C-alpha positions in Angstrom: -4.2 17.0 -5.2 -5.9 17.3 -8.6 -8.8 19.4 -9.8 -10.7 16.4 -11.1 -10.5 13.8 -8.3 -12.0 13.9 -4.8 -9.7 13.6 -1.8 -9.4 11.1 1.0 -7.5 12.1 4.2 -5.9 9.7 6.8 -5.2 11.4 10.2 -2.8 9.2 12.2 -0.6 9.5 15.3 2.6 7.6 14.3 4.4 6.6 11.1 3.3 3.0 11.0 -0.4 3.6 11.9 -1.7 4.1 8.3 0.0 0.9 7.0 -1.0 -1.1 10.0 -4.6 -0.1 10.3 -5.8 0.9 6.8 -3.0 0.8 4.3 -4.5 -1.8 2.0 -7.8 0.2 1.9 -5.7 3.2 0.6 -4.4 1.0 -2.2 -8.0 0.3 -3.2 -9.0 3.9 -3.0 -6.0 5.5 -4.8 -7.4 4.9 -8.3 -10.5 6.9 -7.5 -9.3 9.4 -5.0 -6.2 11.4 -4.1 -5.0 10.0 -0.8 -3.4 12.3 1.9 -1.8 11.1 5.1 -1.5 13.6 8.0 0.9 12.0 10.5 0.9 13.9 13.8 4.3 12.7 15.0 7.5 11.1 13.7 7.3 8.3 16.3 10.3 9.8 18.2 9.9 7.6 21.2 9.5 4.4 19.1 13.1 3.1 18.9 15.0 2.0 21.9 18.5 3.3 22.2 17.9 6.1 19.7 17.5 9.8 20.5 14.3 11.4 19.5 15.9 13.1 16.5 17.5 9.8 15.4 14.3 7.8 15.8 12.2 10.5 14.1 14.5 10.6 11.1 14.4 6.8 10.7 10.7 6.6 11.0 10.0 9.6 8.7 11.9 7.7 5.9 9.9 4.5 6.7 6.6 6.3 6.4 7.6 8.1 3.3 8.4 4.8 1.7 5.1 3.3 2.8 3.1 6.2 1.6 4.9 6.0 -1.8 3.7 2.4 -2.1 0.1 3.4 -1.2 0.2 6.4 -3.6 -0.4 8.9 -0.8 0.8 12.4 -0.2 2.4 12.6 3.2 2.4 15.6 5.6 3.9 15.6 9.1 2.2 17.8 11.7 5.4 18.1 13.8 4.2 17.0 17.2 6.3 14.6 19.4 5.4 11.0 20.1 3.9 10.7 23.6 3.2 14.5 23.8 0.2 14.6 21.4 -2.8 16.6 22.7 -5.9 17.8 21.0 -5.0 21.5 21.6 -6.2 24.5 19.7 -3.1 24.9 17.5 -3.2 21.4 16.0 -7.0 21.2 15.7 -6.9 24.5 13.8 -4.0 23.2 11.6 -5.9 20.0 10.6 -9.1 22.0 10.2 -7.3 24.2 7.7 -6.1 21.3 5.7 -9.5 19.7 5.7 -11.1 23.0 4.6 -8.6 23.1 1.6 -9.0 19.5 0.6 -12.8 19.1 1.3 -12.3 15.3 1.5 -15.0 12.8 0.6 -13.9 10.8 3.7 -11.6 11.1 6.7 -10.0 8.1 8.3 -8.5 8.0 11.8 -7.9 5.6 14.7 -10.5 4.1 17.0 -10.2 6.0 20.3 -10.7 3.2 22.9 -7.0 2.5 22.9 -4.4 2.1 25.6 -2.0 4.4 23.6 -2.9 8.0 24.5 -1.6 9.3 21.2 -4.2 7.2 19.3 -7.0 8.6 21.5 -5.6 12.2 21.0 -5.5 11.9 17.2 -9.2 10.8 17.1 -10.0 13.9 19.2 -8.0 16.1 16.9 -9.8 14.7 13.9 -13.3 15.2 15.4 -12.6 18.7 16.4 -11.0 19.6 13.0 -14.1 18.2 11.2 -16.3 20.5 13.4 -14.1 23.5 12.8 -14.0 22.9 9.1 -17.8 22.5 8.9 -17.4 19.0 7.5 -19.0 17.1 10.4 -22.1 15.4 9.1 -21.3 15.8 5.4 -17.9 14.0 5.2 -17.8 10.3 5.8 -15.7 9.3 8.9 -14.1 5.9 9.4 -12.0 4.6 12.3 -9.5 1.8 11.9 -7.9 -0.6 14.3 -4.2 -1.1 14.9 -4.4 -4.1 17.1 -6.9 -6.8 18.0 -7.7 -7.7 21.6 -4.7 -5.7 22.9 -4.0 -2.0 22.3 -7.3 -1.5 20.5 -10.3 -2.4 22.6 -14.2 -2.6 22.2 -13.8 -2.5 18.5 -16.8 -4.1 16.8 -16.5 -3.5 13.0 -19.3 -1.8 11.0 -17.6 -2.3 7.6 -15.1 -4.9 6.3 -13.1 -4.1 3.2 -11.9 -7.1 1.2 -8.1 -6.5 0.8 -7.3 -10.0 -0.5 -6.2 -8.7 -3.9 -3.7 -6.3 -2.4 -2.4 -8.3 0.5 1.1 -8.6 -0.8 1.3 -4.9 -1.3 0.1 -4.5 2.3 2.9 -6.8 3.4 5.3 -4.6 1.5 4.0 -1.5 3.2 4.3 -3.0 6.7 7.8 -4.1 5.8 8.8 -0.5 5.2 8.5 0.0 9.0 11.6 -2.1 9.9 12.2 -0.2 13.1 8.8 -1.3 14.4 8.5 -4.8 12.8 12.0 -6.1 12.5 11.1 -9.8 12.2 8.8 -11.6 9.8 6.9 -12.9 12.9 6.1 -9.3 13.9 5.0 -8.3 10.4 2.8 -11.4 10.0 1.1 -10.6 13.3 -0.5 -7.7 11.5 -1.4 -9.8 8.5 -3.0 -12.5 10.8 -5.3 -9.8 12.1 -6.4 -9.2 8.5 -6.9 -12.9 8.1 -9.2 -13.0 11.2 -11.2 -10.1 9.9 -11.4 -11.8 6.5 -12.9 -14.9 8.2 -15.6 -12.6 9.6 -16.2 -11.1 6.2 -16.0 -14.4 4.3 -12.9 -13.5 2.3 -9.2 -14.3 2.8 -8.1 -10.9 4.2 -9.9 -7.8 5.3 -9.4 -4.4 7.0 -12.2 -3.5 9.5 -13.7 -0.1 10.2 -16.0 1.6 12.6 -18.2 4.4 11.2 -19.1 7.6 13.0 -22.7 7.4 11.8 -24.9 4.3 11.2 -24.5 2.8 7.7 -27.9 3.5 6.2 -29.6 4.7 3.0 -30.0 8.3 2.3 -26.9 9.8 3.9 -24.4 11.7 1.8 -26.6 11.3 -1.2 -25.3 7.7 -1.8 -27.5 4.6 -1.7 -25.2 2.8 0.7 -24.1 5.8 2.8 -20.6 4.5 2.7 -18.1 4.8 -0.1 -16.1 1.8 1.2 -19.0 -0.4 0.2 -18.4 0.7 -3.4 -14.9 -0.8 -3.5 
């Protein structure tokens, strides 16, 4: 964090969520904002044949490498994959961080999702925004981490053209070898960006839902959405 630049905060459930859903957008934001990633768990259940401790250690390193590429400061919230709830302790913890950072925007995951941790991290984010008195003044964006599968009923409000940083996104996704061991698995994510790009009339895009309608007059900005300034 610096004294001169505003902050952006990503609140995610697992180590690969930020790279998968919105990593390229962070690359576009990092020259204007200090980017912070709050990762609720270390993805302890995410590697077959590994203990929670072993998997968590592997995935922690993967996320640290990806965050280094996106220029983000990484903080783990020390919950366990599959045991994430929007309880008072973690909501208060995130609210405290948001109060300190006073972010211009908060990014999290779309809650209509078959993975309960993704729904929980959305709930944590919303409650933390309320507790920190940032609801209604801080922009809120929700990203997708699948298309037509894990993430459902996701109709984008904003598309971010990531064509100029698509190779950097590939590199971020490749950091998560435990989750995407093959090129086919990694390119599945990039194909989603290509599909969103077709919708936005550009080669590759990341898509977002907004908590509030995109309109003039909100947050003191003509567009009401800083993503439209990228």
